[in-house]
C-alpha positions as CSV (number, residue, x, y, z in Angstrom):
1,M,-33.7,-31.7,-63.1
2,A,-35.5,-31.0,-59.7
3,E,-33.6,-32.2,-56.6
4,N,-36.3,-34.6,-55.7
5,Q,-36.2,-36.2,-59.2
6,K,-32.4,-37.0,-59.0
7,S,-31.0,-40.3,-58.2
8,T,-29.1,-40.4,-54.9
9,V,-25.5,-41.9,-54.6
10,I,-23.4,-42.3,-51.4
11,I,-19.6,-42.3,-51.9
12,T,-17.3,-43.0,-49.1
13,G,-13.9,-41.2,-48.7
14,A,-15.4,-38.3,-51.0
15,S,-13.2,-35.6,-49.5
16,S,-10.2,-36.3,-51.7
17,G,-8.9,-38.1,-54.6
18,V,-10.9,-40.6,-56.7
19,G,-14.0,-40.4,-54.3
20,L,-14.1,-36.6,-54.7
21,L,-13.6,-36.5,-58.4
22,A,-16.3,-39.2,-58.8
23,A,-18.6,-37.0,-56.8
24,K,-17.8,-34.0,-59.1
25,A,-18.4,-36.2,-62.2
26,L,-21.9,-37.5,-60.9
27,A,-22.9,-34.0,-59.7
28,K,-22.1,-32.5,-62.9
29,T,-24.6,-34.6,-64.7
30,E,-27.3,-32.9,-62.7
31,K,-29.1,-36.4,-62.6
32,W,-27.3,-37.5,-59.4
33,F,-27.3,-36.1,-55.8
34,V,-24.2,-37.0,-53.9
35,I,-23.9,-38.0,-50.4
36,M,-20.4,-37.4,-49.6
37,A,-19.5,-39.7,-46.6
38,C,-16.4,-38.4,-44.9
39,R,-14.6,-38.0,-41.6
40,N,-13.7,-34.3,-41.9
41,L,-16.8,-32.3,-42.8
42,E,-15.2,-28.9,-43.0
43,K,-12.5,-30.2,-45.3
44,T,-15.0,-31.8,-47.6
45,K,-17.2,-28.6,-47.7
46,K,-14.1,-26.6,-48.6
47,V,-12.9,-29.0,-51.4
48,A,-16.4,-29.4,-52.9
49,K,-16.6,-25.6,-53.1
50,E,-13.1,-25.3,-54.7
51,L,-14.1,-27.8,-57.3
52,G,-17.3,-26.0,-58.1
53,I,-19.7,-28.7,-57.2
54,R,-23.0,-27.1,-56.9
55,E,-24.5,-26.8,-53.4
56,D,-27.8,-28.3,-54.4
57,C,-26.1,-31.4,-55.7
58,Y,-24.6,-32.8,-52.6
59,Q,-24.8,-33.3,-48.9
60,I,-21.9,-34.2,-46.6
61,I,-22.7,-36.7,-43.7
62,H,-20.1,-37.7,-41.1
63,L,-18.7,-41.4,-41.6
64,D,-15.5,-42.8,-39.9
65,L,-15.2,-46.5,-41.4
66,A,-12.8,-47.4,-38.6
67,S,-15.6,-46.9,-36.1
68,L,-18.5,-49.5,-36.3
69,K,-20.6,-47.1,-34.1
70,S,-19.9,-44.4,-36.6
71,V,-21.1,-46.7,-39.5
72,R,-24.3,-47.4,-37.8
73,Q,-24.8,-43.7,-37.0
74,F,-24.3,-42.7,-40.6
75,V,-26.9,-45.0,-41.7
76,Q,-29.4,-43.5,-39.2
77,D,-28.4,-40.0,-40.4
78,F,-28.8,-40.9,-44.1
79,R,-32.2,-42.4,-43.5
80,A,-33.2,-39.2,-41.7
81,T,-32.8,-37.2,-44.9
82,G,-35.8,-39.1,-46.3
83,R,-33.9,-39.9,-49.6
84,N,-34.0,-43.1,-51.5
85,L,-30.7,-44.8,-52.2
86,D,-29.9,-45.7,-55.8
87,A,-26.2,-46.4,-55.5
88,L,-23.4,-47.1,-53.0
89,V,-19.8,-46.6,-53.7
90,C,-17.3,-48.1,-51.3
91,N,-14.3,-45.9,-52.2
92,A,-12.5,-44.9,-48.9
93,A,-9.3,-46.6,-48.0
94,V,-6.3,-45.9,-45.6
95,Y,-2.7,-47.2,-46.4
96,Y,0.2,-47.2,-43.8
97,P,3.1,-48.7,-45.7
98,L,5.7,-47.5,-43.3
99,L,4.3,-48.7,-39.8
100,K,6.5,-51.2,-38.0
101,E,3.7,-51.8,-35.3
102,P,0.0,-52.1,-36.1
103,M,-2.5,-49.4,-35.1
104,Y,-5.9,-50.5,-33.9
105,S,-9.3,-49.2,-34.4
106,E,-11.7,-48.0,-31.5
107,D,-13.0,-51.4,-31.8
108,G,-9.7,-53.0,-31.4
109,Y,-9.1,-54.3,-34.9
110,E,-6.1,-53.6,-37.0
111,L,-6.7,-50.3,-38.7
112,S,-6.2,-51.1,-42.4
113,V,-8.7,-54.0,-42.4
114,A,-11.0,-52.3,-39.9
115,T,-11.4,-49.3,-42.1
116,N,-11.0,-50.7,-45.7
117,H,-13.0,-54.1,-45.2
118,L,-14.8,-54.3,-41.9
119,G,-16.5,-50.8,-42.0
120,H,-17.5,-51.2,-45.5
121,F,-18.8,-54.7,-44.9
122,L,-21.0,-53.4,-42.2
123,L,-22.1,-50.5,-44.3
124,C,-23.0,-52.7,-47.3
125,N,-25.1,-55.0,-45.2
126,L,-27.0,-52.2,-43.5
127,M,-27.6,-50.4,-46.8
128,L,-28.9,-53.5,-48.9
129,E,-32.4,-52.6,-47.3
130,D,-32.1,-49.1,-48.7
131,L,-31.0,-49.9,-52.1
132,Q,-33.9,-52.4,-52.3
133,K,-36.2,-49.4,-51.9
134,S,-34.7,-47.6,-54.9
135,N,-36.9,-46.2,-57.7
136,N,-34.2,-47.2,-60.0
137,P,-35.0,-50.8,-61.3
138,K,-31.2,-51.8,-61.1
139,P,-29.7,-49.9,-58.2
140,R,-25.8,-50.5,-57.9
141,L,-23.3,-51.2,-55.2
142,V,-19.7,-50.7,-56.4
143,I,-16.6,-51.4,-54.6
144,L,-13.0,-49.9,-55.5
145,G,-10.4,-52.5,-56.1
146,T,-6.7,-52.4,-56.4
147,V,-4.2,-54.1,-58.8
148,T,-2.0,-54.8,-55.9
149,A,-4.4,-57.3,-54.5
150,N,-4.6,-59.5,-57.7
151,P,-1.5,-61.6,-58.6
152,K,-3.2,-62.2,-62.0
153,E,-2.5,-58.5,-62.9
154,L,0.8,-57.2,-63.7
155,G,0.9,-54.8,-60.7
156,G,-0.2,-57.5,-58.4
157,K,2.8,-59.8,-59.2
158,I,5.2,-57.6,-57.2
159,P,5.8,-59.7,-54.0
160,I,6.9,-56.7,-51.8
161,P,6.3,-56.7,-48.8
162,A,4.3,-59.9,-49.4
163,P,1.5,-60.9,-51.7
164,P,-2.0,-60.9,-50.3
165,D,-2.9,-64.0,-48.4
166,L,-5.7,-64.6,-46.0
167,G,-4.4,-68.1,-45.1
168,D,-7.0,-69.9,-43.1
169,L,-8.3,-66.7,-41.4
170,S,-7.0,-67.8,-38.1
171,G,-6.5,-64.2,-37.0
172,M,-10.0,-63.4,-37.5
173,E,-11.2,-66.7,-36.0
174,Q,-9.2,-65.8,-32.7
175,G,-11.0,-62.5,-32.5
176,F,-8.6,-60.3,-34.5
177,K,-7.7,-58.3,-31.5
178,A,-4.3,-57.3,-30.0
179,P,-1.8,-59.0,-30.1
180,I,-3.4,-60.3,-33.5
181,S,-2.9,-57.9,-36.3
182,M,-3.2,-60.0,-39.5
183,I,-6.1,-62.0,-40.8
184,N,-3.9,-65.1,-41.3
185,G,-2.7,-64.7,-37.6
186,K,0.9,-64.1,-38.6
187,K,3.4,-61.3,-38.0
188,F,2.2,-57.8,-38.9
189,K,3.2,-56.5,-42.2
190,S,1.7,-53.0,-43.0
191,G,1.9,-53.1,-46.7
192,K,0.4,-56.6,-46.7
193,A,-2.4,-55.6,-44.4
194,Y,-3.4,-53.2,-47.0
195,K,-3.4,-55.7,-49.7
196,D,-5.3,-58.3,-47.5
197,S,-8.1,-55.7,-46.9
198,K,-8.5,-55.1,-50.6
199,L,-8.6,-58.8,-51.3
200,C,-11.3,-58.9,-48.6
201,N,-13.2,-56.3,-50.6
202,M,-13.1,-58.5,-53.7
203,L,-14.3,-61.7,-51.8
204,T,-17.2,-59.5,-50.3
205,M,-18.2,-58.2,-53.7
206,K,-18.4,-61.7,-55.1
207,E,-20.2,-62.9,-52.0
208,L,-22.6,-60.1,-52.1
209,H,-23.4,-61.0,-55.7
210,R,-24.0,-64.6,-54.9
211,R,-26.2,-63.8,-52.0
212,Y,-28.3,-60.9,-53.1
213,H,-28.2,-60.0,-56.8
214,E,-30.8,-62.6,-58.0
215,S,-33.3,-61.9,-55.1
216,T,-32.9,-58.1,-54.9
217,G,-31.9,-56.9,-58.5
218,I,-29.1,-55.0,-57.0
219,T,-26.0,-54.8,-59.3
220,I,-23.0,-55.5,-57.3
221,S,-19.6,-54.9,-59.0
222,A,-16.0,-53.7,-58.4
223,L,-13.5,-51.7,-60.5
224,Y,-9.9,-50.7,-61.0
225,P,-9.8,-47.4,-62.9
226,G,-6.0,-47.8,-63.5
227,C,-3.1,-46.6,-61.3
228,V,-3.9,-43.3,-59.5
229,A,-0.3,-42.6,-58.7
230,E,-0.9,-39.1,-57.4
231,T,-3.4,-39.5,-54.6
232,A,-3.7,-38.9,-50.8
233,L,-3.8,-42.6,-50.3
234,F,0.0,-42.5,-50.5
235,R,0.3,-39.6,-48.0
236,N,1.9,-41.9,-45.4
237,H,4.5,-43.1,-47.7
238,Y,8.1,-41.9,-48.2
239,S,8.2,-38.5,-49.9
240,L,10.7,-39.8,-52.5
241,F,8.2,-42.6,-53.3
242,Q,5.5,-39.9,-53.8
243,K,7.6,-38.2,-56.5
244,I,9.0,-41.2,-58.3
245,F,6.0,-43.6,-58.4
246,P,3.8,-41.1,-60.7
247,L,6.9,-40.9,-63.1
248,F,7.4,-44.7,-63.1
249,Q,3.7,-45.2,-63.9
250,K,3.7,-42.5,-66.6
251,N,6.9,-43.5,-68.4
252,I,7.7,-47.2,-67.6
253,T,4.5,-49.0,-66.9
254,G,1.9,-46.9,-68.8
255,G,-0.4,-47.5,-66.1
256,Y,-0.8,-44.0,-64.9
257,V,-4.4,-42.2,-64.8
258,S,-5.2,-39.0,-63.3
259,E,-7.6,-38.6,-60.3
260,E,-10.1,-36.9,-62.5
261,L,-10.2,-39.7,-65.1
262,A,-10.2,-42.4,-62.5
263,G,-13.3,-40.4,-60.8
264,E,-15.1,-40.3,-64.3
265,R,-14.6,-44.1,-64.7
266,V,-16.2,-44.7,-61.1
267,A,-19.1,-42.4,-62.2
268,M,-19.5,-44.6,-65.4
269,V,-19.8,-47.7,-63.3
270,V,-22.3,-46.1,-61.2
271,A,-24.5,-44.8,-63.8
272,D,-23.9,-46.0,-67.4
273,P,-26.1,-48.7,-68.7
274,E,-23.3,-50.9,-69.9
275,Y,-22.2,-51.5,-66.5
276,D,-25.3,-53.2,-65.2
277,Q,-23.8,-56.6,-65.1
278,S,-23.4,-57.9,-61.7
279,G,-20.4,-59.8,-60.1
280,V,-18.1,-58.2,-62.4
281,Y,-14.6,-56.7,-61.7
282,W,-14.3,-53.9,-64.2
283,S,-10.7,-52.9,-65.1
284,W,-9.0,-50.4,-67.4
285,G,-5.7,-52.5,-66.9
286,N,-2.1,-51.5,-66.6
287,R,-1.4,-50.0,-70.0
288,Q,-3.4,-46.9,-70.5
289,K,-4.3,-45.8,-74.0
290,Q,-6.4,-43.0,-75.3
291,G,-10.0,-44.2,-75.4
292,R,-9.4,-47.5,-73.7
293,K,-12.5,-49.4,-72.8
294,S,-13.0,-51.5,-69.6
295,F,-13.0,-55.2,-69.5
296,D,-14.1,-57.9,-67.1
297,Q,-10.9,-58.6,-65.3
298,E,-10.1,-62.1,-64.1
299,V,-9.7,-62.0,-60.1
300,S,-7.0,-64.1,-58.3
301,D,-7.7,-67.6,-57.3
302,E,-8.1,-66.6,-53.7
303,A,-10.6,-64.0,-54.6
304,S,-12.5,-66.7,-56.5
305,D,-12.5,-69.1,-53.6
306,K,-16.2,-69.5,-52.6
307,D,-15.6,-71.5,-49.5
308,K,-13.1,-68.6,-48.4
309,A,-15.6,-65.9,-49.2
310,I,-18.2,-67.7,-47.1
311,K,-15.9,-68.1,-44.1
312,L,-14.7,-64.5,-44.4
313,W,-18.4,-63.5,-44.5
314,D,-19.4,-65.4,-41.4
315,L,-16.3,-64.2,-39.4
316,S,-16.7,-60.5,-40.6
317,S,-20.3,-60.7,-39.4
318,K,-19.2,-61.7,-36.0
319,L,-16.5,-59.0,-35.7
320,V,-19.0,-56.2,-36.9
321,G,-21.9,-57.5,-34.8
322,L,-24.2,-58.7,-37.5
323,A,-24.2,-62.3,-36.6
């Protein structure tokens, strides 16, 4: 297929892990041109070459989700390519489970929430305009979820260090800058900050669907591809955890999936006709079996809270400068 006839997808965090393998899976179809949105351009170029992704199937554009300025610049840089946008995949995430004290983004927000939620929130809002101009009658916006942010899933029932809980969002209401580091305004817990940010992703997906699906035709969904236990997301964890966790997921829970399979599942949610339902959280669950089909996973009570979703939307809009 000629390059200008291909559909275009943006994948954030495509320099490693699931994002990289999703880029590979979509590029391999030769029906998709992939914009790899990453912080490290040289690294991304190197790994794309190592994986054999054809150079005429992708372009790398700089994006640092922890910087609202970088998000806005990325949107300008993408539009300068002249391409239509047919799908946006919000995949990138950071996880700092061992931090005792919070780190802050250049905008002054706790780093996990700044990167995983606020950066993607701004990106989604800015790129709705581009998705509406798609030649595809059903463009898609896909957000990566995690089992740890959903207490209705087996992996989300583990209360260590604490379950996700945004409380009354008082931390955001107070401006979410130091000394505030948690959305609920309470004491900093690094692992919980990650879970909270991913809960925000689910609330954002649901609210995007409610606000924009009917009027724009954009299919807005999320997915959990299974437990990707060997991934760069865990690079900041104890080395012993990095060795034991994959074995635990393979031999005890049965939740383990490879980065390659997870990437293929992301590609399916982006491209396959059976995933054109909006407002759905697609999941392959905690017990992986050969040929397992995805299902519509019930989200937590908090992720289903419409009033909380609206409040999070309004506060996030102020923090990223959209209000």
